[in-house]
C-alpha positions in Angstrom: -15.6 18.3 -5.4 -12.4 19.0 -3.4 -9.9 16.3 -2.5 -10.3 14.7 0.9 -8.2 16.2 3.6 -5.3 13.7 3.5 -4.8 14.4 -0.3 -6.1 18.0 -0.4 -3.1 19.4 1.5 -1.1 19.3 -1.7 2.7 19.2 -2.0 4.2 20.7 1.1 6.8 23.5 1.3 10.1 22.0 2.3 10.3 23.3 5.8 6.8 22.3 6.7 7.2 18.8 5.2 10.4 18.3 7.1 8.7 19.2 10.4 5.8 16.9 9.8 8.0 14.0 8.8 10.0 14.3 12.0 6.7 14.2 13.9 5.6 11.1 12.1 8.9 9.2 12.9 8.9 7.3 9.7 9.8 9.7 6.9 8.9 8.6 3.3 11.7 9.0 0.8 10.7 11.2 -2.2 11.9 10.4 -5.7 15.1 12.2 -6.7 17.1 12.2 -9.9 20.3 10.1 -10.1 22.4 13.3 -10.4 21.2 14.3 -6.9 22.2 10.9 -5.3 24.5 11.4 -2.4 25.7 7.8 -2.6 27.2 7.8 -6.0 30.6 6.8 -4.7 29.9 5.7 -1.2 31.4 2.2 -0.3 29.2 -0.6 1.0 29.6 -1.1 4.7 30.8 -4.6 5.6 28.1 -5.3 8.1 25.2 -4.2 5.9 22.4 -6.5 4.6 21.0 -5.9 1.1 17.5 -7.0 0.1 16.4 -6.8 -3.5 12.8 -7.4 -4.8 11.8 -7.5 -8.5 8.3 -6.9 -9.8 7.5 -7.8 -13.5 4.6 -6.1 -15.4 1.8 -8.3 -16.6 2.8 -7.9 -20.2 6.4 -9.0 -19.3 8.0 -5.8 -20.8 8.9 -4.0 -17.6 10.7 -4.8 -14.3 10.7 -2.7 -11.2 13.5 -3.3 -8.8 13.5 -2.2 -5.2 16.8 -2.5 -3.3 17.2 -1.8 0.5 20.5 -1.8 2.3 20.6 -1.5 6.1 22.2 -0.5 8.2 24.6 2.2 7.1 27.0 4.3 9.2 25.2 7.0 11.3 22.0 5.0 11.7 21.0 5.4 8.0 19.6 3.1 5.3 20.1 3.2 1.6 17.5 2.5 -1.1 17.3 2.3 -4.9 14.2 2.0 -7.0 14.6 1.5 -10.7 12.0 0.7 -13.4 13.3 -0.6 -16.8 12.4 -2.4 -19.9 13.3 -6.0 -20.0 15.3 -5.5 -23.2 17.4 -2.7 -21.5 16.3 0.0 -23.9 14.8 2.3 -21.2 15.6 2.8 -17.5 14.1 5.2 -15.0 15.9 5.6 -11.7 13.2 7.0 -9.4 15.2 6.8 -6.2 18.9 6.4 -5.3 19.9 7.7 -1.9 19.9 7.2 1.8 17.8 8.5 4.7 18.0 8.5 8.5 16.1 6.0 10.6 13.2 7.5 12.5 10.9 5.3 14.5 11.3 2.9 11.6 11.9 3.3 7.9 10.2 3.3 4.5 10.7 1.3 1.3 9.6 2.5 -2.1 7.8 -0.3 -4.0 5.2 -0.8 -6.8 1.5 -1.1 -5.9 0.2 -2.2 -9.3 0.6 -1.9 -13.1 -2.1 -0.6 -15.3 -3.9 -3.2 -17.4 -2.9 -1.5 -20.7 0.8 -1.6 -19.7 1.4 2.1 -19.8 1.7 3.1 -16.2 3.1 2.0 -12.9 1.6 2.9 -9.5 4.1 3.0 -6.6 4.5 4.4 -3.1 6.5 4.4 0.1 5.8 1.4 2.4 6.3 2.2 6.1 8.1 -0.2 8.4 7.5 1.5 11.8 8.3 0.3 15.3 5.2 -1.1 17.1 2.1 -2.9 16.0 0.9 -2.1 12.5 -0.6 -5.1 10.5 -1.6 -3.4 7.3 1.0 -1.0 5.8 1.2 -1.4 2.1 1.8 2.3 1.1 1.4 5.6 2.8 1.3 7.7 -0.4 0.8 7.0 -4.1 2.5 8.1 -7.4 1.8 7.3 -11.0 4.7 6.7 -13.4 4.1 7.2 -17.2 6.2 4.4 -18.7 6.4 6.2 -22.0 7.9 9.5 -20.7 9.3 8.6 -17.3 7.3 11.4 -15.7 5.7 10.8 -12.3 2.7 12.6 -10.7 1.6 12.5 -7.1 -1.9 11.1 -6.4 -1.7 10.9 -2.5 0.8 12.9 -0.6 3.0 11.5 2.2 1.2 10.0 5.2 -2.2 9.9 3.6 -3.0 6.2 4.1 -2.5 3.2 6.2 -3.4 0.9 3.3 -4.6 1.4 -0.2 -5.5 -0.4 -3.4 -5.8 0.8 -7.1 -8.8 -0.4 -9.0 -8.3 -2.9 -11.9 -9.1 -0.2 -14.5 -6.6 2.2 -12.8 -9.2 4.9 -12.4 -9.7 5.0 -8.7 -7.8 4.3 -5.5 -9.5 3.1 -2.3 -7.6 3.8 0.9 -7.9 3.8 4.7 -7.0 7.3 5.7 -4.5 8.0 8.5 -4.0 10.8 11.0 -7.1 12.9 11.5 -9.3 10.7 9.2 -8.4 7.3 10.6 -12.0 6.2 10.9 -12.7 6.9 7.2 -12.4 4.8 4.0 -12.0 7.0 0.9 -12.4 6.2 -2.8 -10.6 8.8 -4.9 -11.0 9.3 -8.7 -7.4 9.6 -9.8 -8.2 11.8 -12.8 -10.6 14.4 -11.4 -9.7 14.0 -7.6 -13.4 13.7 -6.8 -14.0 11.4 -3.9 -16.5 9.6 -1.8 -16.1 8.7 1.9 -17.4 6.0 4.2 -17.4 6.4 8.0 -16.0 3.1 9.3 -15.9 4.1 13.0 -19.0 2.0 13.8 -17.1 -1.2 12.9 -13.7 -0.4 14.4 -12.9 -0.9 18.0 -10.3 1.1 19.8 -7.4 -1.1 18.7 -8.9 -2.7 15.6 -7.1 -2.3 12.3 -8.5 -2.2 8.7 -6.6 -3.5 5.7 -6.1 -5.9 2.8 -8.4 -3.8 0.4 -9.3 -5.9 -2.7 -11.3 -4.7 -5.7 -14.1 -6.6 -7.5 -13.5 -7.4 -11.1 -16.2 -4.9 -12.2 -14.5 -2.0 -10.3 -17.7 -1.3 -8.4 -17.0 -2.9 -5.0 -14.1 -3.3 -2.6 -13.6 -5.9 0.2 -11.5 -5.4 3.3 -10.7 -7.0 6.6 -10.9 -5.7 10.2 -8.4 -7.3 12.5 -9.6 -7.4 16.1 -7.3 -7.2 19.1 -4.1 -7.1 17.0 -0.7 -8.0 18.5 -2.2 -9.1 21.8 -0.6 -12.4 22.2 -0.8 -13.1 18.5 -1.2 -11.5 15.1 -4.9 -10.9 15.8 -7.6 -12.5 18.0 -10.1 -12.6 15.1 -11.0 -11.0 11.8 -14.2 -9.7 10.1 -14.8 -9.4 6.4 -16.8 -6.6 4.7 -17.6 -5.4 1.2 -18.5 -1.9 0.1 -20.7 -0.9 -2.8 -18.7 2.0 -4.3 -21.7 3.6 -6.1 -23.8 3.8 -2.9 -20.9 3.7 -0.3 -22.9 1.1 1.5 -21.3 -1.5 3.8 -22.1 -5.2 3.9 -20.8 -7.6 6.6 -20.0 -11.2 5.6 -17.9 -12.8 8.3 -17.8 -11.6 11.9 -15.0 -12.3 14.3 -13.6 -15.4 12.6 -10.8 -16.9 14.7 -8.8 -18.5 11.9 -8.0 -15.5 11.0 -9.0 -14.9 7.4 -8.1 -12.0 5.1 -9.1 -11.1 1.5 -6.6 -12.3 -1.1 -8.3 -11.9 -4.5 -11.8 -11.2 -6.0 -11.9 -13.3 -9.3 -15.6 -13.5 -9.9 -18.6 -11.3 -8.9 -19.9 -13.8 -6.3 -16.7 -15.3 -4.9 -14.0 -13.7 -2.8 -10.8 -15.6 -2.2 -9.7 -15.5 1.5 -6.5 -16.7 3.1 -5.3 -17.6 6.6 -2.6 -15.1 7.6 0.4 -16.9 8.8 2.0 -14.7 11.5 5.1 -16.9 11.7 6.1 -16.5 8.1 4.3 -13.1 7.6 2.6 -14.5 4.5 -0.8 -15.8 3.3 -1.4 -19.5 3.9 -4.3 -21.8 3.2 -6.9 -20.4 0.8 -10.7 -20.4 1.1 -13.6 -19.3 -1.1 -16.2 -17.0 0.5 -19.6 -17.1 -1.3 -20.8 -13.5 -1.1 -24.4 -14.5 -1.5 -24.8 -16.9 1.4 -21.5 -16.2 3.2 -20.5 -19.8 3.2 -16.7 -20.6 3.4 -15.2 -23.6 1.7 -11.6 -24.6 1.2 -10.2 -23.7 -2.2 -9.1 -26.6 -4.4 
């Protein structure tokens, strides 16, 4: 089975990619080797702000560090993305360079670590101007922690939001550009895929996001935010689950005004929800959604 359109387009020739990224206004930075870094001896501007985030693997053996420095002279920003063993024996520098601001910027960050501790999944997180609630990665790469080699899974500008399954075999993503009314589930080894048309549940301005996998890898949950950025973060949210085997959609909450979003799926029948705090841009009070009777109770 061929790859869905956002992924099937393959790795672009340089000229075409540059043109498309200019059109998108928020160009993802691609991994480069340290030897190619144009900032090896560039001094830090006095008025710049540096933000550093660290992500530790579940086994505690690896740390991924994402560093963003903005602004730089000439309306540019600098980023460094390094993955290294805690004991310092191995270090992979996946990105060390700067890029121009478009209609926003991108930051390379981890998406998830494989359960067996051998791989890291990462991508470019867009920060565009305008209203976009769910932007956790627009592309996806897999880093082999034993060799330091990366392979592309989803090319630039493939997704608005995505999530790798707990067993690291599939990625579910809400496609962008010409397939924005589609939810894809892609096998990351074979590139076979299934697709669900989500147009019937998305209004003109609604946004889909916060994709969460079930512990058995057979279902995903997501939220639809209604009337986003119209006097608030969103007027209401709806919660859905999808049976991956059948690609069938089940509604659970409709237009809840709290608004609630999926946060975790710890057991087959219970989905953890959280109230999105627009003031702090973080998840607040937690609730438990019973997927059998759709009851919602505060989490203890």
